[in-house]
BANU-546370 format. One record per atom (N, C-alpha, C): x, y, z; residue in three letters. Coordinates in pm, whole numbers, padded with zeros to 5 digits, always signed. Layout:
BEGIN
XYZALA ...
//
This chain:
BEGIN
-09316+11120+00004MET -09416+11063-00084MET -09409+10910-00082MET -09286+10858-00082ARG -09269+10713-00082ARG -09320+10652+00050ARG -09298+10721+00160LYS -09344+10674+00290LYS -09497+10669+00293LYS -09561+10767+00235LEU -09707+10770+00228LEU -09759+10652+00143LEU -09689+10620+00037LEU -09727+10507-00047LEU -09716+10375+00029LEU -09610+10357+00106TYR -09594+10236+00187TYR -09702+10225+00293TYR -09734+10334+00358ILE -09838+10333+00461ILE -09974+10301+00399ILE -10003+10359+00283THR -10130+10331+00215THR -10138+10184+00175THR -10030+10130+00124ALA -10029+09989+00084ALA -10045+09898+00206ALA -09980+09932+00316LEU -09992+09854+00438LEU -10134+09857+00491LEU -10197+09973+00491LEU -10336+09984+00535LEU -10430+09906+00445LEU -10406+09910+00315PHE -10491+09837+00221PHE -10482+09686+00245PHE -10360+09636+00269VAL -10341+09493+00289VAL -10403+09448+00421VAL -10391+09528+00525THR -10441+09486+00656THR -10590+09511+00675THR -10646+09610+00608VAL -10786+09646+00630VAL -10878+09585+00524VAL -10826+09560+00406ALA -10909+09509+00297ALA -10966+09372+00334ALA -11088+09342+00289PRO -11144+09209+00319PRO -11064+09101+00248PRO -11048+08987+00313PRO -10969+08881+00251PRO -11037+08824+00127PRO -10958+08799+00026ALA -11012+08745-00099ALA -11033+08595-00090ALA -10955+08526-00009ALA -10967+08382+00002ALA -11066+08346+00112ALA -11142+08242+00086ARG -11233+08193+00188ARG -11241+08042+00176ARG -11286+07979+00280ALA -11300+07833+00279ALA -11421+07794+00195ALA -11402+07693+00112GLY -11512+07645+00029GLY -11587+07533+00096GLY -11683+07481+00026ASP -11759+07369+00078ASP -11673+07243+00078ASP -11701+07148+00166PRO -11623+07025+00167PRO -11635+06952+00034PRO -11523+06905-00016GLY -11521+06832-00142GLY -11512+06919-00265GLY -11496+07049-00247SER -11490+07137-00363SER -11348+07178-00400SER -11250+07125-00330ALA -11110+07160-00358ALA -11059+07080-00477ALA -10946+07122-00528GLY -10886+07052-00640GLY -10808+06930-00594GLY -10770+06846-00687ALA -10689+06726-00663ALA -10755+06631-00564ALA -10885+06611-00578LEU -10955+06521-00487LEU -10915+06375-00505LEU -10848+06342-00617PHE -10802+06205-00635PHE -10698+06167-00530PHE -10637+06267-00464LEU -10539+06236-00360LEU -10604+06177-00236LEU -10736+06187-00224ARG -10806+06125-00111ARG -10826+05976-00131ARG -10806+05927-00250LEU -10820+05785-00277LEU -10694+05715-00231LEU -10710+05607-00156GLY -10596+05540-00096GLY -10518+05454-00193GLY -10406+05403-00145MET -10317+05318-00225MET -10305+05184-00156MET -10335+05077-00226GLY -10314+04943-00176GLY -10433+04884-00104GLY -10450+04754-00120GLY -10561+04685-00057GLY -10546+04673+00094GLY -10424+04654+00142ARG -10402+04641+00286ARG -10437+04769+00359ARG -10394+04882+00303ALA -10423+05011+00367ALA -10572+05042+00363ALA -10638+05011+00254THR -10781+05035+00244THR -10856+04946+00341THR -10812+04823+00358GLY -10874+04732+00453GLY -10856+04776+00597GLY -10751+04852+00624MET -10729+04904+00759MET -10794+05039+00779MET -10878+05082+00687GLY -10945+05211+00701GLY -10851+05327+00677GLY -10746+05305+00601GLU -10645+05404+00566GLU -10569+05457+00687GLU -10570+05381+00797ALA -10487+05414+00914ALA -10358+05335+00898ALA -10274+05378+00806PHE -10165+05294+00758PHE -10029+05360+00768PHE -10022+05485+00808THR -09894+05556+00800THR -09787+05498+00890THR -09823+05439+01003ALA -09723+05387+01095ALA -09672+05249+01056ALA -09749+05174+00977VAL -09710+05037+00945VAL -09676+05016+00799VAL -09661+05121+00723ALA -09629+05109+00580ALA -09482+05074+00563ALA -09454+04948+00538VAL -09315+04904+00518VAL -09304+04827+00386VAL -09373+04875+00285ASP -09363+04817+00152ASP -09353+04933+00053ASP -09377+04908-00074ALA -09365+05014-00174ALA -09467+05125-00154ALA -09579+05095-00087SER -09679+05200-00065SER -09636+05302+00039SER -09525+05278+00107SER -09477+05377+00203SER -09435+05507+00134SER -09403+05501+00006ALA -09373+05624-00068ALA -09497+05711-00080ALA -09615+05651-00073TYR -09741+05725-00079TYR -09788+05765+00060TYR -09790+05671+00154TRP -09847+05696+00286TRP -09755+05773+00378TRP -09628+05737+00384ASN -09536+05799+00478ASN -09394+05781+00425ASN -09342+05877+00350PRO -09208+05861+00292PRO -09098+05838+00395PRO -09117+05883+00519ALA -09017+05860+00622ALA -09011+05713+00663ALA -09115+05636+00632ALA -09118+05494+00667ALA -09048+05408+00562ALA -08987+05467+00463MET -08916+05388+00362MET -08784+05333+00413MET -08733+05383+00523SER -08602+05339+00570SER -08595+05191+00604SER -08697+05127+00665PRO -08682+04984+00691PRO -08717+04894+00572PRO -08758+04951+00460VAL -08793+04871+00342VAL -08665+04812+00283VAL -08663+04680+00267LEU -08544+04611+00217LEU -08563+04571+00072LEU -08456+04575-00003GLY -08459+04530-00142GLY -08534+04626-00233GLY -08588+04570-00340THR -08665+04649-00436THR -08810+04603-00430THR -08900+04697-00415ASN -09043+04667-00408ASN -09117+04748-00513ASN -09211+04684-00578VAL -09296+04749-00676VAL -09440+04722-00640VAL -09524+04824-00647MET -09666+04807-00620MET -09744+04879-00728MET -09834+04808-00792PHE -09919+04863-00895PHE -10063+04843-00855PHE -10146+04945-00873MET -10287+04933-00840MET -10370+04993-00952MET -10476+04925-00986HIS -10570+04971-01088HIS -10710+04965-01029HIS -10781+05077-01029ASN -10920+05083-00982ASN -11008+05133-01095ASN -11120+05070-01111GLU -11218+05109-01212GLU -11338+05167-01137GLU -11366+05296-01158TYR -11476+05363-01089TYR -11595+05381-01184TYR -11694+05451-01136LEU -11813+05479-01216LEU -11777+05567-01336LEU -11857+05555-01440MET -11846+05639-01559MET -11706+05633-01621MET -11649+05516-01625SER -11520+05490-01690SER -11404+05568-01629SER -11415+05605-01504MET -11301+05669-01437MET -11206+05559-01390MET -11078+05579-01416ARG -10977+05481-01379ARG -10870+05549-01293ARG -10827+05479-01191LEU -10718+05526-01106LEU -10603+05429-01121LEU -10490+05479-01167GLU -10369+05398-01184GLU -10263+05450-01089GLU -10202+05361-01014GLN -10096+05400-00922GLN -09980+05302-00936GLN -09861+05355-00942LEU -09740+05274-00952LEU -09637+05333-00856LEU -09587+05252-00765TYR -09487+05297-00669TYR -09373+05198-00666TYR -09252+05251-00655LEU -09130+05171-00656LEU -09038+05222-00545LEU -08987+05132-00464THR -08885+05166-00366THR -08763+05077-00392THR -08645+05133-00371HIS -08521+05060-00395HIS -08420+05095-00287HIS -08368+04991-00223GLU -08268+05009-00118GLU -08129+05018-00178GLU -08055+05120-00138THR -07916+05135-00179THR -07829+05150-00055THR -07701+05162-00074GLU -07612+05183+00042GLU -07627+05322+00102GLU -07692+05414+00029TYR -07713+05550+00078TYR -07851+05569+00140TYR -07931+05466+00140GLY -08067+05474+00193GLY -08166+05416+00093GLY -08292+05428+00125THR -08397+05377+00037THR -08458+05491-00040THR -08467+05474-00170PHE -08525+05577-00256PHE -08657+05525-00310PHE -08751+05615-00329GLY -08881+05577-00380GLY -08931+05676-00483GLY -09013+05625-00572VAL -09075+05709-00673VAL -09217+05656-00692VAL -09308+05746-00723GLY -09445+05705-00740GLY -09516+05782-00850GLY -09622+05722-00901PHE -09705+05784-01004PHE -09850+05756-00968PHE -09933+05860-00972THR -10076+05846-00953THR -10144+05917-01068THR -10232+05847-01137GLY -10304+05907-01249GLY -10451+05872-01241GLY -10534+05971-01268LEU -10679+05950-01266LEU -10735+05983-01403LEU 
//
């Protein structure tokens, strides 16, 4: 009986139509993550992951934090239409164990 139950469940999972489907572009959640960080990166068309060697590297490419020296702080405030505000704060700090970073993005 148990074997029949497993086979039925396996058939249901493999044959049943998928419940998930791709939505229209721009209909996903957390779209604020598409908004860039920093004026330099935005000026470069957001092609910034290879050259991020400041506090914004915690946002663009966390692996690029290793050459960041000292303590860096970056704050950005954007005012959008209909009183929408984007606040971003990123901090990187060099220690003897490596560079650590923390960031906050709020919309």
